[in-house]
C-alpha positions in Angstrom: 39.7 64.9 -86.3 39.4 61.4 -84.7 36.6 59.3 -86.0 35.2 55.9 -84.7 37.5 54.1 -87.1 40.5 55.8 -85.5 40.2 53.6 -82.4 41.5 50.1 -83.0 39.9 47.0 -81.6 42.8 46.6 -79.2 42.4 50.2 -77.9 38.7 49.8 -77.4 39.3 46.5 -75.5 41.7 48.4 -73.2 39.0 50.9 -72.3 36.4 48.1 -71.9 38.6 46.5 -69.3 39.4 49.8 -67.6 35.8 50.9 -67.1 34.9 47.4 -66.0 37.7 47.3 -63.4 36.8 50.7 -62.0 33.0 50.8 -62.2 31.9 47.2 -63.1 30.3 48.4 -66.3 30.4 45.9 -69.2 30.8 48.1 -72.3 29.6 46.1 -75.3 31.2 46.3 -78.7 28.2 48.3 -79.8 29.3 51.2 -77.6 32.5 51.9 -79.5 30.9 54.9 -81.2 29.6 56.2 -77.9 33.1 55.9 -76.3 34.8 57.7 -79.2 32.2 60.5 -79.2 32.5 61.1 -75.4 36.3 60.8 -75.1 37.6 62.4 -78.3 37.4 65.9 -76.8 39.6 64.7 -73.9 42.2 63.6 -76.4 42.1 67.1 -77.9 42.6 68.7 -74.5 45.9 66.9 -74.2 46.7 67.1 -77.9 46.9 63.3 -78.1 46.6 61.7 -81.5 45.7 58.2 -80.4 43.5 56.5 -77.8 46.6 54.6 -76.7 48.3 57.8 -75.5 45.2 58.7 -73.5 44.9 55.2 -72.0 48.6 55.3 -71.0 48.1 58.5 -69.1 45.0 57.2 -67.3 46.9 54.0 -66.4 49.9 55.8 -65.0 48.1 56.6 -61.8 49.4 60.2 -62.0 46.1 61.8 -63.1 43.3 60.5 -60.8 41.2 63.6 -61.7 41.3 62.6 -65.4 40.4 59.0 -64.6 37.3 60.4 -62.8 36.5 62.5 -65.8 36.7 59.4 -68.0 34.3 57.5 -65.6 31.9 60.5 -65.6 31.8 60.6 -69.4 31.2 56.8 -69.8 28.6 56.3 -67.1 24.9 56.5 -68.0 22.7 58.7 -65.9 19.1 58.4 -67.0 16.5 59.1 -64.2 13.4 61.0 -63.4 11.2 61.9 -60.4 9.0 59.0 -59.1 10.4 56.6 -61.7 8.6 53.3 -61.4 6.0 54.7 -59.0 4.8 51.4 -57.5 8.0 51.3 -55.5 7.1 54.6 -53.9 3.6 53.3 -53.2 5.1 50.3 -51.5 7.4 52.5 -49.4 4.4 54.6 -48.4 1.8 51.9 -47.8 3.7 48.8 -46.8 7.0 49.9 -45.2 6.1 53.2 -43.6 2.4 52.6 -43.2 2.9 49.4 -41.2 5.5 50.9 -38.8 4.1 52.8 -35.9 6.2 55.7 -34.9 9.7 54.4 -35.7 12.4 56.2 -33.7 14.2 57.1 -36.9 14.2 56.1 -40.6 17.0 56.1 -43.2 16.9 55.4 -46.9 19.9 55.0 -49.3 19.5 55.9 -53.0 22.6 53.9 -54.0 22.6 54.9 -57.6 21.1 58.4 -57.3 22.4 60.0 -60.5 21.4 63.6 -60.5 19.2 63.3 -57.4 15.6 62.9 -58.7 15.2 59.5 -56.9 16.6 60.8 -53.6 14.4 63.8 -53.6 11.3 61.7 -54.5 12.1 59.5 -51.5 12.5 62.7 -49.4 9.0 63.9 -50.4 7.4 60.6 -49.4 9.2 60.6 -46.0 8.4 64.3 -45.3 4.7 63.6 -46.1 4.3 60.4 -44.2 6.8 60.6 -41.3 6.2 64.1 -40.1 7.1 63.3 -36.5 10.0 60.9 -37.1 13.7 61.9 -37.6 14.6 60.7 -41.1 17.5 61.0 -43.5 18.2 60.2 -47.2 21.7 59.4 -48.5 22.2 59.6 -52.2 25.4 58.2 -53.9 26.9 57.7 -57.3 30.2 57.0 -58.9 29.9 60.1 -61.1 31.0 63.4 -59.6 29.3 65.5 -62.2 25.8 64.3 -61.5 26.4 64.5 -57.7 27.2 68.1 -58.1 23.9 68.6 -59.9 22.0 66.6 -57.3 23.4 68.7 -54.4 21.9 71.9 -55.9 18.4 70.4 -56.0 17.8 72.7 -59.0 16.0 71.3 -62.0 14.2 72.2 -65.2 10.4 72.4 -65.0 10.4 69.9 -67.8 11.5 67.4 -65.2 8.4 67.7 -63.1 6.4 64.9 -64.8 5.7 62.2 -62.2 5.7 64.5 -59.2 2.3 64.5 -57.6 0.7 67.9 -57.7 0.5 68.2 -53.9 4.2 67.4 -53.6 5.0 69.9 -56.3 3.2 72.6 -54.3 4.7 71.7 -50.9 8.2 70.7 -51.8 9.2 72.6 -55.0 9.8 76.3 -55.5 9.2 77.6 -59.0 11.9 79.9 -60.3 11.2 83.5 -61.3 13.0 86.0 -63.5 16.4 84.6 -64.4 15.4 81.2 -63.0 12.1 81.0 -64.9 11.5 77.6 -66.3 13.2 75.9 -63.3 12.3 74.8 -59.8 14.2 74.2 -56.6 13.7 71.5 -54.0 12.7 73.4 -50.8 15.5 73.9 -48.2 13.8 71.8 -45.6 14.1 68.7 -47.8 17.6 69.5 -49.2 19.1 69.7 -45.7 17.9 66.1 -45.0 19.4 64.7 -48.2 23.1 64.2 -48.4 25.1 63.1 -51.4 28.4 61.2 -51.5 30.6 59.7 -54.1 30.6 55.9 -53.5 31.9 53.2 -55.8 29.6 50.2 -55.2 32.3 47.9 -56.5 34.3 48.6 -53.3 33.5 47.6 -49.7 31.2 50.2 -48.3 32.6 52.2 -45.3 30.7 51.3 -42.2 30.7 55.0 -41.3 27.7 55.5 -43.6 25.6 53.6 -41.1 22.7 51.3 -41.6 19.5 51.7 -43.5 15.8 50.7 -43.3 15.5 50.7 -47.1 18.1 50.7 -50.0 17.1 51.6 -53.5 19.5 50.0 -56.0 17.5 50.6 -59.2 18.4 50.4 -62.9 22.1 50.1 -62.4 22.6 46.3 -62.3 21.4 46.2 -65.9 24.9 47.4 -66.8 26.7 44.7 -64.8 27.6 41.1 -65.5 26.5 38.3 -63.0 29.8 38.4 -61.1 29.6 42.2 -60.7 26.0 42.0 -59.6 27.0 39.6 -56.8 29.8 41.7 -55.7 27.7 44.9 -55.6 24.8 43.3 -53.7 27.3 41.7 -51.3 28.8 45.1 -50.6 25.5 46.7 -49.9 23.7 44.1 -47.7 25.9 44.7 -44.6 24.5 48.3 -44.6 20.9 47.1 -44.7 19.2 46.6 -41.3 17.7 43.2 -40.4 14.1 43.4 -41.6 15.1 46.1 -44.1 14.1 46.3 -47.7 16.2 46.2 -50.9 14.4 47.6 -54.0 15.8 47.0 -57.5 14.6 48.1 -61.0 11.7 46.5 -62.8 13.9 44.9 -65.4 16.3 43.5 -62.8 16.3 40.4 -60.5 18.3 39.0 -57.7 17.7 35.4 -58.8 21.2 33.8 -58.8 22.7 36.9 -57.3 22.1 36.6 -53.6 20.3 34.2 -51.2 20.7 36.6 -48.2 17.4 38.4 -48.9 13.9 37.1 -49.5 11.6 38.2 -52.3 8.5 40.0 -51.1 7.3 41.1 -54.5 9.1 41.1 -57.9 12.0 43.6 -57.5 11.4 44.1 -53.7 13.4 42.0 -51.2 13.6 41.8 -47.5 16.6 41.0 -45.3 15.6 38.4 -42.6 
C-alpha cells in the first residue's frame, strides 16, 4: 500500500504545479497527506506503483476524464445553506428592495459547489421578486458536486440556516425510502441551472450578464496573481451597477480597481 512517505518531494511538486495550472489552487506542502489519501485509490485503479506513473498519464493529454477526476478529488467543496447570512440580507434589502419592478434579474453563484448557495439565492428571489423573471446560474470546476447540485436533493441535516418559512415553501421532506432527506421544489429547480466553468479561463459571453455575482470562499485558495486573473475574467459578465459579493475572509484590495467597495466583501461595478 502507498503511504505518504511513498510520494517524493519532486512528485508532490509536480502535482502542485498541475493543480495550480488547471484550477489556480495553491496546494501547500501541508496538503501532501491529503493528496496522497485522495489519489492513492486512483493509482490502484490503474495498478500504478508510483505517483510519477499517474502524473505521466495525466500529462499525456490522452485521458481528460481522469484529469477531471483528479481535479474533483483535490478541490475543496465546503458549503451550506444561507452561509454568511448578511449577504442574503443585503441582497434582499439593498439590491432587490431598492429596485422597483426590474424587467429581469440574474444571479451567478460562481463557486456553487453542491448547490446550497444557488438554491439559497433562488429562495430569496422567489420570495421577493414574485412578479419578475429571474434566473440563477451555478458553476463549479468539479463535476461531482455539480451532479449533486442538479438533483436538489439533500440530507435534512443540511437544513440549518434555512428560514422556517422558506423550508415550508421551497423544500419537500422525503418519505419512506427518502426519509431523512429533502428536495428543493421543482418550481425553484427549473430556474436554477448548473454548468462546469473554470474561472481560470475567459468566461464565454454566451452565459450572459448578471445583476449580482457571488464569488465566495474560493479566493482563499488562490495566490494574488490568480485572484486578479479570476476577478478579471468575471467582471465582464457583471452588469454596470451590478454587485460582486465575496467571502467574509476575502478582500479585493490589490486585486481589482474596477469595482468600488460598498461594504466589506460587497463591491459594485460603476
